[in-house]
C-alpha positions in Angstrom: 10.9 -16.3 -11.7 13.1 -14.5 -14.2 16.6 -14.4 -12.9 19.8 -14.0 -14.9 20.6 -17.7 -15.0 18.2 -20.3 -16.2 18.6 -24.0 -15.4 18.3 -26.2 -18.5 15.3 -28.2 -17.2 13.4 -24.9 -16.5 13.6 -23.7 -20.1 9.9 -24.6 -20.9 8.8 -22.7 -17.8 10.7 -19.6 -18.9 9.2 -19.8 -22.4 5.7 -20.0 -21.1 6.3 -17.1 -18.7 7.7 -15.0 -21.5 4.6 -15.7 -23.6 2.4 -14.9 -20.7 4.1 -11.6 -20.1 3.6 -10.6 -23.7 -0.1 -11.6 -23.6 -0.7 -9.7 -20.4 1.0 -6.6 -21.8 -1.2 -6.8 -25.0 -4.5 -7.8 -23.3 -5.7 -4.5 -21.8 -8.8 -6.3 -20.5 -10.0 -7.5 -23.9 -12.2 -10.6 -23.5 -10.6 -12.9 -26.0 -7.1 -12.1 -24.9 -8.1 -12.4 -21.2 -9.3 -15.9 -21.8 -6.1 -16.8 -23.5 -4.1 -15.3 -20.6 -6.0 -17.6 -18.2 -5.3 -20.6 -20.4 -1.6 -19.8 -20.5 -1.5 -19.3 -16.7 -3.1 -22.8 -16.3 -0.5 -24.2 -18.8 2.3 -22.6 -16.8 1.0 -24.1 -13.5 0.8 -27.5 -15.1 4.3 -27.2 -16.6 5.8 -26.1 -13.2 4.1 -29.1 -11.5 5.4 -31.5 -14.2 9.0 -30.2 -14.1 9.4 -29.8 -10.3 7.7 -33.1 -9.4 10.2 -35.1 -11.5 13.5 -33.6 -10.4 16.5 -35.7 -9.7 18.3 -35.2 -6.4 21.0 -33.2 -8.2 18.4 -31.0 -9.9 16.8 -30.3 -6.5 20.1 -29.1 -5.2 20.5 -26.9 -8.3 17.1 -25.3 -7.7 17.9 -24.8 -4.0 21.2 -23.0 -4.9 19.7 -21.1 -7.8 17.3 -19.0 -5.7 
């Protein structure tokens, strides 16, 4: 999802994705970190659902043109 331009209402998604990338890089299959990665992935899914289910008509157009 990382593109050059971020829409303001997607900021929380990009922050979680960044945190997830750092965790995945550091995990190397370690049990405790792997569990944390799974938790952050679930958090990311929930945040995406929350953000994209509540878009205004204008925000929907922005997302469509953003891709």
